[in-house]
N, C-alpha and C positions, 0 to 999 in steps of 0.2 A: 563410528563408535563399534572400536574393537575390545574385546574381551580383555578383564582384568582382575588376576588373583591378590593383589596386592589387598592389605588390610590394614583399617586406617581406624584408629582411637580420636574419641574427645582426651583431654589432658583428666577426668573423671575418671580412667579405665575405659567409658563403654562405649559401643564398637559402632561404629559411619559405614553404613550400606554402601558400597563402592559398586554401580551397575554397570562402568566399562570406563577407558581412557577415549581421550578425543582431541588430537592439535587442533590451534583457535590459532587465526594472525590478530597480533595485536598494538597497536601505535601505542605507544610509551614516549611524552616527550618527544615525539616527531619520528621515533624511531622504530620500523619494524621490526617484528620477530613473530617468533611460534612458542608459542606457550603450551603444553601435552600437559592436560585439564585430568584429573578425579572426575568422573560425575556421578554426582549420590545427592537420594533427595532429604539427606539428612544437611547439608552445609546449603544456606539461601546468598552466600555472596563469593565469588572466583579470591584464594588467595593465591598469592605467588608463595613455590616453596624457597625453602636453606639454599635448596643445591643451586635454583635457576636463577636467586639474585647473586648467590656467590658469582657462579658462570658469568654473570653478566656484570660480573663485577662493580656491582649496585654496593652503595653506604648510608644507609639507614644512620640521619642524624636527628636523633630522640632527641637533642636540644630544642631544634627548631620545629622537630613536629615534620622533617621531609624525607624526601630519598634525593641523593645524588646518581646520578646516571647521566650518563656522556656527558659530561661536562655541562650540565644542568641542575638546578636543585625543585624538586616537583613536591612542592606541599603535598602533604596529605587530610585527608575531607575527615571530622569528626563526623558520627550519624548515628543518632538519636536509637535507639534501639532497646528492647528488653533486655534485662539482666543475662548475655547470655555465656556460655566456655568460648574464647575464643584460639584456644591453645590444643592441638591437630599429632597424633604421634604418625610415623610413618609403618609401619613392619614390613620386612620381607625376611623369608628362607634360606640364608645359607647355608652351603655344606662345606665341612673341613672337613680334610683327610691328615691325618696322623702318620708321618712316613714311617716312624719307628713302630707301630702296631696296624698300620691298616686298618684303623677303624675308621669310619666317618660318623661324623655326631651332628645332627641340624640344629641350628641356635636360631635365635630370632634377634633380629636387631632393629632398633627404635632410631628412628632420625626424628 
């Protein structure tokens, strides 16, 4: 596990504690990949980020409740679980520098 300074929040704004990151090999529809994941005691299931899905050109077919990846339709499974927040936001800091004033400002970017 590698340290991480990334800040993660649930949709309701409550912080999700991040212990670090790991890179894990996964096989999806017969295709091998490596996924960089955040390690947290607050989330029980793995979540694939929007950036990873986009990078791998995965299409989410909401009508069929499936993912389309590498020419394969992958049905998604529903899981009975207590009502819980299923959306999180990743926040990271970035510094912008204005060429006119040569001043820097920090901002938080949500993904």
